[in-house]
C-alpha positions in Angstrom: 14.4 11.4 6.5 14.6 7.5 6.9 11.3 7.3 8.9 9.4 9.1 6.0 11.0 6.9 3.3 10.2 3.7 5.2 6.6 5.0 5.7 6.2 6.2 1.8 7.6 2.6 0.9 5.3 0.9 3.3 2.2 3.0 1.8 3.4 2.2 -1.7 3.6 -1.5 -1.2 0.1 -1.7 0.5 -1.6 0.5 -2.2 -0.3 -1.7 -4.9 -1.4 -4.7 -2.9 -4.9 -3.2 -2.7 -4.8 -2.4 -6.4 -3.8 -5.9 -7.4 -6.5 -7.3 -5.3 -9.4 -5.2 -6.7 -8.2 -6.2 -10.2 -6.1 -3.5 -11.3 -8.7 -1.1 -12.0 -7.5 2.1 -13.9 -7.9 5.7 -12.9 -8.5 5.0 -9.2 -4.6 5.3 -8.2 -5.3 8.0 -5.6 -8.0 6.1 -4.0 -5.8 3.0 -3.4 -2.9 5.5 -2.1 -5.4 7.2 0.2 -6.6 4.1 1.7 -3.1 2.7 2.0 -2.0 5.9 3.8 -5.0 5.9 6.1 -4.3 2.2 7.0 -0.6 2.8 7.5 -1.2 6.1 9.4 -3.6 4.5 11.9 -1.5 1.4 11.9 -4.5 -0.9 11.5 -2.9 -4.5 11.5 -4.4 -6.5 8.5 -3.2 -9.5 6.5 -2.5 -7.2 3.6 0.2 -5.7 5.5 2.0 -8.9 6.2 1.7 -9.9 2.7 3.1 -6.8 1.0 6.7 -7.9 0.9 5.8 -10.7 -1.7 5.7 -8.2 -4.7 8.5 -8.2 -7.2 9.1 -5.2 -9.2 8.3 -5.8 -12.9 
């Protein structure tokens, strides 16, 4: 389903941004994913969501 794929990508991008902003701590992947999912699901507007498309895959 396209909507689900888009939402998953949005969560992935935001989780990555939050992880980077926190200094790339190891062992907290689930925490960042949960926080990103919560923000996306509740559609809380924030500056990080607008900046998420600035990342390039490595």
